[in-house]
C-alpha positions as CSV (number, residue, x, y, z in Angstrom):
1,M,84.6,18.5,19.6
2,R,80.9,17.9,19.6
3,A,78.6,20.9,18.9
4,P,76.5,21.9,21.9
5,I,73.4,22.0,19.7
6,G,72.6,20.5,16.3
7,D,74.2,17.7,14.3
8,F,77.3,19.1,12.6
9,D,80.3,17.2,11.3
10,T,82.8,19.9,12.2
11,A,82.7,22.0,15.4
12,V,85.7,24.1,16.6
13,P,86.1,26.8,19.2
14,A,86.0,30.1,17.3
15,P,89.5,31.2,18.5
16,D,91.0,28.1,16.9
17,C,89.6,28.8,13.4
18,L,89.9,32.6,12.9
19,D,90.8,32.0,9.2
20,E,87.2,30.7,8.6
21,L,85.7,34.0,9.8
22,T,85.5,37.4,8.1
23,A,87.9,40.0,9.3
24,P,85.5,41.9,11.6
25,V,84.3,38.7,13.2
26,A,87.8,37.3,13.6
27,D,88.9,40.6,15.2
28,A,86.0,40.5,17.6
29,V,86.7,36.9,18.7
30,R,90.5,37.8,19.0
31,R,89.6,40.8,21.3
32,W,86.8,39.0,23.2
33,T,86.5,40.2,26.8
34,G,83.0,39.0,27.8
35,A,82.1,37.0,30.9
36,V,81.5,34.0,28.6
37,P,85.0,32.7,27.5
38,A,85.7,33.1,23.8
39,D,86.3,29.3,23.5
40,R,82.6,28.8,24.3
41,I,81.8,30.4,20.9
42,V,81.8,27.5,18.5
43,Y,82.3,27.6,14.7
44,V,80.4,24.9,12.8
45,E,81.0,24.3,9.1
46,T,77.9,24.3,7.0
47,D,77.2,23.9,3.4
48,P,75.6,27.0,1.6
49,Q,73.3,24.6,-0.4
50,W,71.4,24.0,2.8
51,A,71.1,27.7,3.7
52,D,67.3,27.9,3.4
53,T,66.0,27.6,7.0
54,A,63.6,24.7,6.4
55,V,66.2,22.7,4.5
56,F,68.9,23.7,7.1
57,V,67.1,22.4,10.1
58,E,66.1,19.3,8.3
59,H,69.7,18.6,7.6
60,Y,71.5,19.8,10.8
61,G,68.8,19.2,13.4
62,R,65.1,20.2,13.8
63,D,65.8,21.5,17.3
64,L,67.8,24.3,15.7
65,L,64.7,26.1,14.6
66,E,63.9,27.1,18.2
67,R,67.6,27.7,18.9
68,S,68.6,30.0,16.1
69,A,68.5,33.8,15.7
70,N,68.6,36.1,12.7
71,C,70.7,39.3,12.7
72,V,69.4,42.0,10.3
73,V,70.6,45.5,9.7
74,V,68.1,48.3,9.9
75,A,68.2,52.0,9.1
76,G,66.4,54.6,11.2
77,K,65.9,58.0,9.7
78,R,65.1,61.3,11.3
79,G,65.6,64.8,10.0
80,G,68.0,63.8,7.2
81,E,70.1,61.7,9.6
82,T,70.4,57.9,9.2
83,T,71.3,55.6,12.0
84,L,72.3,52.0,11.2
85,A,71.7,49.3,13.8
86,A,71.5,45.6,14.0
87,C,68.6,43.5,15.4
88,L,68.9,40.0,16.7
89,V,65.7,38.1,17.0
90,P,64.6,34.4,17.2
91,S,64.4,32.9,13.7
92,T,60.8,32.0,14.3
93,T,59.9,35.8,14.6
94,K,60.2,38.9,12.5
95,V,61.8,42.2,13.7
96,D,59.2,44.8,14.8
97,V,60.8,47.5,12.6
98,N,58.0,50.0,12.6
99,G,57.3,49.7,16.4
100,V,60.1,48.7,18.8
101,V,63.0,49.5,16.5
102,R,61.7,52.9,15.3
103,R,61.0,53.9,18.9
104,Q,64.3,52.6,20.3
105,L,66.3,54.5,17.6
106,G,64.2,57.7,18.0
107,A,63.5,57.6,14.3
108,R,60.5,58.9,12.3
109,K,61.0,56.0,9.8
110,A,62.8,52.7,10.1
111,S,63.3,50.0,7.4
112,F,65.6,47.2,6.6
113,A,68.9,48.4,5.2
114,S,69.7,47.5,1.6
115,M,71.9,44.5,0.9
116,D,74.8,46.8,-0.3
117,T,74.5,48.9,2.8
118,A,74.4,46.0,5.1
119,T,77.4,44.1,3.6
120,G,79.4,47.3,3.0
121,A,79.0,48.6,6.5
122,T,79.6,45.3,8.3
123,G,82.2,43.7,6.1
124,M,80.2,40.5,6.2
125,E,78.4,38.5,3.5
126,Y,74.7,38.9,3.0
127,G,72.9,35.9,4.7
128,G,75.7,35.5,7.2
129,I,75.6,38.8,9.1
130,T,76.3,38.2,12.8
131,P,76.2,40.4,15.9
132,I,79.8,39.5,16.7
133,G,82.1,42.0,14.9
134,L,79.6,44.8,14.1
135,P,80.8,48.4,14.1
136,H,81.2,49.4,17.8
137,D,79.2,52.6,17.4
138,W,76.0,50.7,16.2
139,P,73.1,50.0,18.5
140,L,72.6,46.2,18.7
141,L,69.0,45.5,19.6
142,V,68.6,42.0,21.1
143,D,65.3,40.2,21.8
144,S,65.3,39.0,25.4
145,A,64.3,35.5,24.2
146,V,67.7,35.2,22.5
147,V,69.6,36.0,25.7
148,D,67.7,33.4,27.6
149,L,68.8,30.5,25.4
150,P,71.8,28.3,26.5
151,Y,73.2,28.3,23.0
152,V,72.1,30.2,19.8
153,L,72.9,29.5,16.2
154,V,73.8,32.7,14.3
155,G,75.7,33.6,11.2
156,S,79.5,33.6,11.1
157,G,80.0,36.6,8.8
158,R,80.0,34.3,5.8
159,R,77.3,32.2,4.2
160,R,79.4,29.1,4.8
161,G,79.6,28.3,8.5
162,K,77.7,29.4,11.6
163,L,78.5,30.3,15.2
164,L,77.0,28.7,18.2
165,V,77.0,31.3,21.0
166,P,75.8,31.2,24.6
167,G,72.7,33.5,24.6
168,K,73.9,35.6,27.5
169,A,77.0,36.6,25.6
170,F,74.9,38.8,23.2
171,A,73.9,41.1,26.1
172,E,77.6,42.0,26.6
173,L,78.4,42.9,23.0
174,P,79.2,46.6,22.2
175,G,76.1,48.7,21.9
176,A,73.8,45.9,23.0
177,V,70.3,46.7,24.3
178,V,68.1,43.8,25.4
179,L,64.5,44.4,24.6
180,E,61.2,42.6,25.2
181,G,59.1,42.0,22.1
182,L,61.7,43.0,19.4
183,G,60.7,39.9,17.5
184,V,57.1,39.4,16.8
């Protein structure tokens, strides 16, 4: 199969390669119920040595810079309570943690979660965290620009490999809230 975006040697519908995904991501693909069929989620094998964004797009396709998104874990704190959430923004932007995120979570303070917290709570590898397979009780804040893209390159739960996902599928994920200006 040919990948819908980028120039990858290996592209396979995600339901056909569940062994390549971390357990939470594979479970989410297995139980997929969205309007976008699960077989439209495509796994592409990538080499971790090309993980840096500039090197990655040079190797796999310059068009990917405008068609990729980063998923980061944030922690909102208020009155001794901490709320973990994930944010999905275009890779050309940064998450507005102290504005949009803090207000959306109703937190007095918001910050990026530590690597140990992010990987421990998601069951995914740092640098490969994806919105597919996150804990169901987490808010998933999605920048509206991501939803508008035909296909989006995101992590696969591992540093090796990525997922190509129709943008509108992110709006249907558990806990998803689509927001304008999440990425600045």
